[in-house]
Phi, psi and omega in degrees: 000130185247150167274102191246358180271143184250263187254150166274130184290174186292072172288139183244161177324307189294334184274331183285339178305316181296338181262010172078022183255014185293330182299323176299324173293321183304310176307308183303314186289331179294321181293336180273002165100019176296141178288165174293327175298317180294316178306313183298317184291323177294314185297322176305314174308309176306316181295317181293327184288318184260358184065052183260096182083357177218166178289131190296132185205110171290333176295311179294328176295310176305321177295315181294323181298317178293330168294320177300321173304313178302333179271008177093010180289118190285311178288349172301320176306316178289323182296321175296322174304311180300322179290325175297314184295321175269353182078034186264106183071008180198159180294138182289129178209101183305311186302317185284331180294318180298319183295321178292320174303318176305319175296321176294321178295321175301327181269356174094010182290124180296323182291325178294318173303316178295311183298318176296320174307312182299317182300313182288329180292321183259002181056045178261088178096342175219165180300144181289126186213091183295330175295317178290324182293315180298314184299313183293317179300323180293314182304314183293314175303321178297329176276004173091008180285120188295328177289320178294322179292318176298310178292333171288327177294319180296323181293322169301314184284332183249012177059046171265105190072352177220162170298146174305128179213091185294326174296316174295323178294316174295323178302311178295317183293326182294325174292324180287318185293327181289346176260009183087009179297111184292317181293329178291322172300321180293311182294321178292321183295317177299315180301318174294325176294320183268000188057045184258101183079008186202151175293134184297144189207091180298315179300310181292323179294321178294311180301322180291310180306305182304316178301317178295316177303315180297339180265007172099002178290111188296314176307314178297316177309316183296319179294320178295327176297319183296315183301321180288321179292326182254006179068042188261108180072007181198170180292141176293130177210105176293327182297313177292324177306316186294311179313305184293326178293319182297316186295318180296312180302321182285343175273006179091008183285110187296332176287320181292326185293317174298317177291322175296320178302319177297321177297321177293317184291328177266354176069041178263108177080359182196153181297143178299142181211103184295321187292327177293321178298315182287332178291317182293316179301316183298312182297319177303315183294320177290345178263008173105001182262111189300322180303332183293318176285336172295315178295325179293316172306314179301314175306317177293315182298317182268359180066038179262115176080350178209165187290133179303137186196098176305321183293326181281325173302313176298319175300320181286319182294321175300323172301317180292325181285326177293331180256022175234180176201176179055209190293329172313306187296327184289323180296319187288326174300321173300327176291319179298318175303320178309302179308315176298322177297330176293333183269355178071029171258066184306315186294328177284333178283328178293318183296332177286324177294314180301321182295321183298310179302319181290324189288308186202095189293327178298311180288327177301325175299321178295325181287340186301325184303320185245350184286124190289323189290325181292321180300317179298310180305319193281322185257351182067010177245127173294112180297353178261009176089177175278167180300000000 
C-alpha cells in the first residue's frame, strides 16, 4: 500500500457549502465579530446557493454574499472571491478572485489565506511562489483551517517549498484528521501503517483508514481491504476484504479494480470467476492503472477468462511500453520478450534483451535474476519448452 495522495486542490468556501461545513464557518465568523445582520445575509446566500428553503439561484447567492461583505462579514470576502474564481453567479474572473482573496487575507480570513496559498502554489492567477504559498498555508493552519493543515503537511512530506520533515507532516495531518479531514486521515493512516515519520501503529492506522473509508474515500477503502486480507490492525477476513474492494472498485478506483480482479482470479473472499477477473482488469487499465492491463495481458497469453491470444497480449504490452518510460518501460520490454519466447520467436526476444542492455546495462543486471530471455541466452534453452 502506498501513500499516493498529495495536495487537495484549491477548494473554496463556496464549494464547501455543498459539503455541509457552513455551520463551522458561521461559528468562526461570529467569533471574528461579524454582526448578526451580516451573518443572516451570508446564511441567506448559502441557502440560495444550495436551494435550501428558497429557489436555488447562484445569482441571488452572489448578491447576498456581496451584501454580507458590505455589512462587514470577513469570510464573505473569500466567498465572493470563490464566486469569481468558479464563475458562480458572476462571470468567471481569476484575477478578480485573487483580489478578493487578498482582501480576505488582510482581514485574517483563514479560508482566504488557504485559497491564496493554493493560487501561489499552482501559479493560478499569480506567479508561482512556494515561499508565499507556505507562508499563507501556515497562517491559515495556525488558525485551525483543516485543509491548510493538510496541504502544509503534504508540503512537509514531499519537500515542496520546505525541507522534508515527516514528523511535522504527521503532526499537521493529525490536527486536520482530528477535525474530520478525510485526506488527512488517509495520509496519517498510511504513514502509521508504514512507520513513515512515526512509530508504526497498525491498530491506529486501521482505525483512521476505516474512518476515511466510511466517509467514502475509495483509496482508504482499498487500503482497508488490504488490512482485512492480511490481518493488519484487525482480524483477517477475506470476505470483508472483498466487500471493501468492491465498494472502491464500483467508485472507479483503478487500483481497487485491479485488486478486485485478482480477488476473482484467486477466489479470495468470493468464488473464482475468470470472466469477472478479466472485466475488472480491463476496467482498471482503461482507468489508467497500468498493472490492470499487465494482468489483462497475462489473461490473454494464458487463456484465462478469455480465448488465448498471444497477439492480443502483445498488443496490450506494446501499448504499455509506448506509454511508459525509464525502468518501468524496460521491465515491460522484458515482459514482452517472455511472450515472444512463448511464441518461440527467440530471435525477436533476444533483440529486445539487447535493447534493454543497450539502454541501461545496470538495470539489465538487476533483471538477470528473473529474466526468462536472459535465461534463454545463457542456457540456449527456451524456458517455455520446445515447439
